[in-house]
C-alpha positions, 0 to 999 in steps of 0.5 A, a space after each residue: 395195513 393194520 387190517 392185513 396184520 390183524 387178519 394174518 395174526 388171526 390166521 396164524 393163531 387159527 393154524 397154531 390152535 388147529 395143530 394143537 387140537 390135532 396133537 391132542 387127538 393123537 394117541 400116545 404109546 401108553 394109550 396104545 399099550 393099554 388098548 392092546 391089553 384091552 383087546 387081548 382081554 376082549 379076544 380071550 373072554 368073548 372070542 374073536 368074532 365078538 372081539 372083531 365086531 367090538 374093535 369097529 366101535 368107538 370104544 376101541 377107536 379112541 383118538 387115532 388109535 385102533 386095533 388090528 389083528 393078524 395070524 402068525 402067517 401074516 394074514 390080516 384078520 381084523 382091521 377096522 379102518 381098512 377092511 379091504 386088508 382082511 384076508 390078505 397076507 402082508 408078511 412081506 410088506 415093506 413099502 416104508 423100509 421095515 418088515 413090520 409084520 415079520 417083526 411083529 410076528 417074531 416079537 409075539 413068537 419070542 416074547 408073547 408081547 412087546 413093542 415093534 418100531 417102524 415107519 408109517 405115513 402120518 394120517 392126512 399127509 404123505 410124511 413118513 413118521 416113526 410109529 410103534 405098535 404094542 402087539 400081544 398074543 392071545 389064547 386063540 393063537 393070533 395077535 392084535 396090536 395098536 400103534 401110536 406115532 412117536 
C-alpha cells in the first residue's frame, strides 16, 4: 500500500511538472507582438524571399510562436509550420467560428497593425482555446502575424 501511494505521488508530481514545463514553452502575447515587429523589420529590410526563409529558422520560432504572412486577398504567403497552406486562399476560413483572416485583413487595412482575437485548437489536443495574433503591414503590401494563446 505504501509503495502504491509513493508511486502515485511520483506520477502526480511528474504530471504536474510536465504541465509547468509546457506552460513555460508557451509564448505570451507580448512575445508574439515583439516577434511580429521583428518580422516586419525583416521583410522591410531584407525583402520577402529572404524574410520567408528566415521565418523557418529557430530564431523566428521561439517556444510555440511562429510567423505567418498573408496577402490582402487572403492568400497565405508564408507558414513555416504548415507549408501546404502557402498559396491557398483562406479568406473564408471559419472552421472554429471566427472569420479570423478577414478580421486580420480588416485590422491591417484600417490600422496597419493590431491584435485580432479568435479561437484555435491548442497544440497536441482537440481543445479549442482563445488565441490572439498581432498582425502588421509591411512596405511590400502584405502582412505578417504571430499568435499566442490567452
